[in-house]
C-alpha positions, -999 to +999 in steps of 0.1 A: -703-515+013-720-487+032-739-462+010-735-434+036-715-403+030-686-396+053-702-364+065-734-380+077-741-376+114-754-405+136-787-397+153-790-364+136-825-360+151-808-355+185-785-328+173-793-294+187-792-270+158-778-247+146-746-265+155-710-265+143-699-301+136-663-311+136-650-341+116-619-347+136-605-375+114-607-353+084-592-323+102-564-345+115-557-358+080-556-323+066-532-311+093-509-341+086-511-334+049-501-298+054-471-308+075-461-333+049-461-307+021-441-282+042-417-309+055-417-295+091-444-278+112-420-249+119-425-238+083-462-234+086-482-204+097-519-214+091-545-187+086-574-191+110-599-169+092-616-199+076-626-216+109-621-191+137-622-220+162-599-225+192-607-263+191-591-266+157-561-244+168-556-268+197-555-297+173-528-279+153-508-270+185-508-306+194-490-312+160-463-286+170-477-259+147-469-228+168-472-198+145-505-184+133-520-158+110-554-141+113-575-113+097-590-095+127-582-084+162-609-108+175-592-137+158-559-126+173-574-126+208-589-161+202-554-174+193-539-159+224-566-174+246-560-208+229-523-207+239-506-195+208-475-174+214-468-161+179-496-143+162-496-122+130-525-100+119-525-099+082-545-068+075-533-032+081-552-015+109-580+009+101-601+030+125-602+017+160-583-015+151-549+001+158-559+009+194-575-025+198-544-042+186-522-023+211-546-031+239-543-068+229-505-067+233-509-053+268-535-079+277-513-108+266-477-097+272-464-132+268-475-134+231-455-121+202-480-101+182-472-085+148-495-066+125-490-055+089-488-018+079-488-003+044-491+034+049-480+063+072-517+066+083-517+031+097-483+035+113-493+068+129-525+052+143-504+025+160-479+051+173-506+072+188-522+042+205-489+028+217-475+059+233-440+047+243-447+010+239-428-008+211-451-025+186-438-050+160-450-047+125-445-062+090-444-040+059-472-052+037-463-054+000-486-051-030-473-079-053-503-078-077-533-085-056-541-048-055-560-051-022-536-039+004-498-032+005-473-006-005-456-007-039-424-028-038-404+002-051-415+023-021-410-004+006-374+003+016-380+041+023-412+032+042-394+005+062-366+030+071-391+056+081-409+031+104-376+021+120-368+058+129-400+061+150-387+041+179-423+029+185-433+011+154-406-016+150-405-032+115-394-068+117-399-080+081-420-080+050-454-095+042-466-104+008-497-123-004-499-135-040-536-146-039-540-135-075-518-163-086-540-193-092-529-207-126-541-242-132-506-253-143-483-257-112-453-247-133-469-214-143-478-207-107-442-215-096-427-192-123-449-163-114-442-167-077-405-171-083-405-138-102-423-121-074-398-134-048-369-122-070-385-087-072-389-086-034-353-097-028-341-067-048-354-044-021-324-051+001-299-043-026 
């Protein structure tokens, strides 16, 4: 039996460093596992912030994963160049990011871009940059992470206000429960189920 670790590289002395090394078999196995858990690639929207690599995106596209999530405008541009046609930016725009996002939608008109918003400030920045161009957004909810997002109780009024602008077009809600990391899966499920129930009350 070999005593080598799976991550050891052959002829490492010939490797030009610094270098990014891909372990394709491992990546393929992880992609297959994710699809297996979800049951269908259409249910997946992987976040690319952990790798930021078009090569890995291409591997996922080959497995029929077509929707992606990212953290920055630069990552969104990378996804568009890689051939992705459904891109969601998960952080509300601040500073020049709103104008950069609108510019990106103009550069890649064949891509469906959406970005989260959680305040009138962010929405106004998009409106100013867009002029008369319609920009799709998702209302970002604070479900306990306390990092971004509007309070669930304020979401409906905010959603309606966005819809009245004619420029910023709300197409849904975004929530991230990254604070839920209980060891017991049953506890995680119970907390997430309670959050989903609270969100569903928005439409009533």
